C-alpha positions as CSV (number, residue, x, y, z in Angstrom):
1,M,156.2,50.4,157.5
2,S,156.0,52.4,154.4
3,E,158.8,54.7,153.3
4,T,156.7,57.7,152.8
5,G,153.4,57.8,154.6
6,T,153.0,60.2,157.7
7,G,149.5,59.1,158.7
8,P,147.1,56.3,157.9
9,R,147.2,54.8,154.4
10,Q,144.0,54.8,152.6
11,A,142.8,51.4,151.4
12,P,140.8,51.0,148.5
13,S,137.1,51.8,149.2
14,G,135.9,48.6,147.9
15,A,138.3,46.7,150.2
16,Q,137.1,48.8,153.1
17,W,133.5,47.9,152.4
18,L,134.1,44.1,152.0
19,R,136.2,44.0,155.3
20,M,133.1,46.0,157.3
21,L,130.6,43.2,155.5
22,L,132.9,40.5,156.6
23,E,133.1,41.5,160.2
24,L,129.5,42.7,160.6
25,G,127.8,40.0,158.3
26,P,128.0,37.2,161.0
27,L,126.7,39.2,163.8
28,V,123.8,40.5,161.7
29,V,122.9,37.0,160.9
30,F,123.2,36.0,164.5
31,F,121.0,38.8,165.4
32,L,118.4,38.1,162.7
33,M,118.4,34.3,163.4
34,N,117.9,34.9,167.1
35,S,114.7,37.2,166.2
36,K,113.3,35.1,163.5
37,G,114.8,31.6,163.6
38,N,111.7,29.8,164.8
39,L,109.6,31.3,161.8
40,I,112.2,29.6,159.6
41,F,112.8,26.4,161.2
42,G,109.3,25.7,162.8
43,G,110.6,25.5,166.4
44,P,109.7,27.5,169.4
45,P,111.1,30.6,170.0
46,S,113.1,29.4,172.8
47,Q,115.2,27.6,170.4
48,N,116.2,30.8,168.7
49,I,119.5,31.3,170.2
50,F,120.6,27.7,169.1
51,Y,119.4,28.6,165.6
52,A,121.4,31.8,166.0
53,T,124.5,29.9,167.1
54,A,124.5,27.3,164.3
55,T,124.2,30.0,161.6
56,F,126.7,32.2,163.2
57,M,129.2,29.4,163.1
58,I,128.6,28.8,159.4
59,V,128.5,32.4,158.3
60,T,131.8,33.0,160.4
61,V,133.6,30.1,158.7
62,I,132.4,31.8,155.2
63,S,133.6,35.2,156.1
64,L,137.0,33.9,156.9
65,A,137.1,32.0,153.9
66,V,136.0,35.0,151.7
67,S,138.7,37.1,153.6
68,Y,141.6,34.7,152.8
69,W,140.2,34.1,149.1
70,R,140.0,37.9,148.7
71,F,143.1,39.2,150.6
72,R,145.3,36.2,150.6
73,K,145.5,36.2,154.5
74,V,143.2,36.4,157.5
75,P,143.9,38.9,160.2
76,T,144.8,37.6,163.6
77,M,141.9,39.0,165.6
78,P,139.1,37.8,163.5
79,L,141.0,34.5,163.2
80,V,141.2,34.1,166.9
81,T,137.5,35.1,167.3
82,G,136.4,32.7,164.4
83,V,138.2,29.6,166.3
84,F,136.3,30.6,169.4
85,V,133.0,31.0,167.7
86,V,133.3,27.4,166.2
87,V,134.5,25.8,169.5
88,F,132.0,27.6,171.8
89,G,129.3,27.2,169.4
90,T,129.8,23.6,169.0
91,L,129.6,23.1,172.7
92,T,126.4,25.4,172.9
93,L,124.8,23.0,170.1
94,V,126.0,19.7,171.6
95,L,125.4,20.4,175.2
96,H,122.3,22.4,174.3
97,D,123.5,24.9,176.9
98,D,123.8,28.9,175.8
99,L,126.0,29.7,178.5
100,F,129.0,28.8,176.1
101,I,128.2,31.3,173.3
102,K,127.5,33.8,176.1
103,V,130.7,33.6,177.6
104,K,132.6,33.3,174.5
105,P,133.1,37.1,174.0
106,T,134.3,37.4,177.7
107,L,137.3,34.8,177.0
108,V,138.2,36.1,173.8
109,N,138.3,39.7,175.0
110,S,140.2,38.6,178.0
111,L,142.7,36.8,175.7
112,F,143.1,40.0,173.5
113,A,143.6,42.2,176.8
114,A,146.0,39.6,178.5
115,A,148.1,39.8,174.8
116,L,148.2,43.4,174.6
117,L,148.9,44.3,178.1
118,G,151.3,41.5,178.6
119,A,152.9,42.9,175.6
120,A,152.8,46.3,176.9
121,F,154.2,45.5,180.3
122,T,157.2,43.8,178.4
123,G,157.8,46.9,176.2
124,R,156.7,45.3,173.0
125,P,154.0,47.3,171.1
126,L,152.0,44.5,169.8
127,M,149.6,46.7,168.0
128,K,152.3,47.6,165.7
129,Q,152.5,44.0,164.6
130,L,148.8,43.9,164.1
131,F,148.2,47.0,162.2
132,D,151.5,48.2,160.7
133,A,149.8,47.8,157.3
134,A,147.6,50.3,158.0
135,F,149.3,53.2,159.9
136,D,152.9,54.7,160.3
137,L,153.6,55.4,163.8
138,T,156.3,55.9,166.1
139,D,157.1,53.1,168.6
140,E,155.6,55.4,171.6
141,G,152.4,55.8,169.4
142,W,152.0,52.1,169.1
143,M,152.8,51.7,172.8
144,I,150.0,54.0,173.6
145,L,147.6,52.3,171.4
146,T,148.7,48.7,172.8
147,R,147.9,50.0,176.4
148,R,144.6,51.5,175.4
149,W,143.3,48.7,173.3
150,G,144.3,46.1,176.0
151,F,142.4,48.0,178.7
152,Y,139.4,48.6,176.1
153,F,139.2,44.8,175.8
154,L,139.3,44.2,179.5
155,F,136.4,46.6,179.5
156,L,134.6,44.8,177.0
157,A,135.0,41.4,178.7
158,A,133.8,42.8,182.0
159,L,130.9,44.6,180.2
160,N,129.9,41.2,178.5
161,E,129.5,39.4,181.6
162,V,127.6,42.0,183.2
163,I,125.1,42.0,180.1
164,W,124.7,38.4,180.0
165,R,124.1,37.8,183.8
166,S,121.7,41.0,184.0
167,F,119.4,40.7,181.1
168,T,117.5,38.5,178.7
169,T,119.1,36.6,175.9
170,D,117.7,38.8,173.3
171,F,119.1,41.8,175.0
172,W,122.3,40.2,174.9
173,V,122.1,39.5,171.5
174,S,121.1,42.9,170.4
175,F,123.9,44.4,172.5
176,K,126.4,42.7,170.8
177,L,125.3,44.2,167.3
178,F,123.9,47.6,168.4
179,G,126.1,48.0,171.7
180,I,129.8,46.7,171.2
181,M,130.0,47.8,167.6
182,P,129.1,51.5,168.1
183,L,131.2,51.6,171.4
184,T,134.3,50.1,169.5
185,I,133.7,52.4,166.6
186,V,133.7,55.6,169.1
187,F,136.7,54.1,171.0
188,G,138.6,53.8,167.8
189,M,137.7,57.3,166.6
190,L,138.8,58.8,170.0
191,Q,142.3,57.4,169.1
192,M,142.7,59.6,166.2
193,P,144.7,62.1,168.1
194,V,147.3,59.5,168.8
195,L,147.5,58.7,165.1
196,T,148.1,62.2,164.3
197,K,150.6,63.0,167.2
198,Y,152.7,60.2,166.5
199,A,152.7,59.6,162.8
200,A,156.3,58.5,161.8
201,A,158.3,61.3,160.3
202,E,158.3,61.1,156.5
203,K,161.7,59.5,155.4
204,P,163.9,61.9,153.3
205,I,164.4,61.1,149.7
206,R,167.8,60.7,148.8
207,G,169.3,62.2,145.4
208,G,170.6,65.2,144.0
209,E,168.8,68.4,143.9
């Protein structure tokens, strides 16, 4: 934690935009290829989900590589998600079954929920380890965020199951970009009172007056 901050640290705007691009880029490509893949590759529209999956894997790997090149590290959550994308994307393409790429979000979000809620149950505010570089909070604040995000990821896992089982593949792909991301942004904004209320007190500066 920083020694002087009492709230969110402001990252350079260029870095913020790049992080957003690296996170949203693969999803945008996934959506576009699922919509227009047949026009590019000449196959039937029914194959679009497989074109989308293949390009999704490639762009995800590129995104992780650029993130490491630019910031010299890859955040835990994008790294775990990337591994699942590659593994379940490969299963989707090899077995020619889009079930694998559809259940991937369920498994990833369930894993995050289990990690966060399990850590909270044992008294460890896991969010502090994941986002300590971004915010200065008390341990109580980190514990609240750990529980809340744990339940939110559990909600996302259940929501993904409902969407892919109840609607078309095209709707599921669209919801990943235009549904999940806005929901996550709104949920994150709703946590701002926690960031304010539980901001760590500024440490006094020692020295003579």
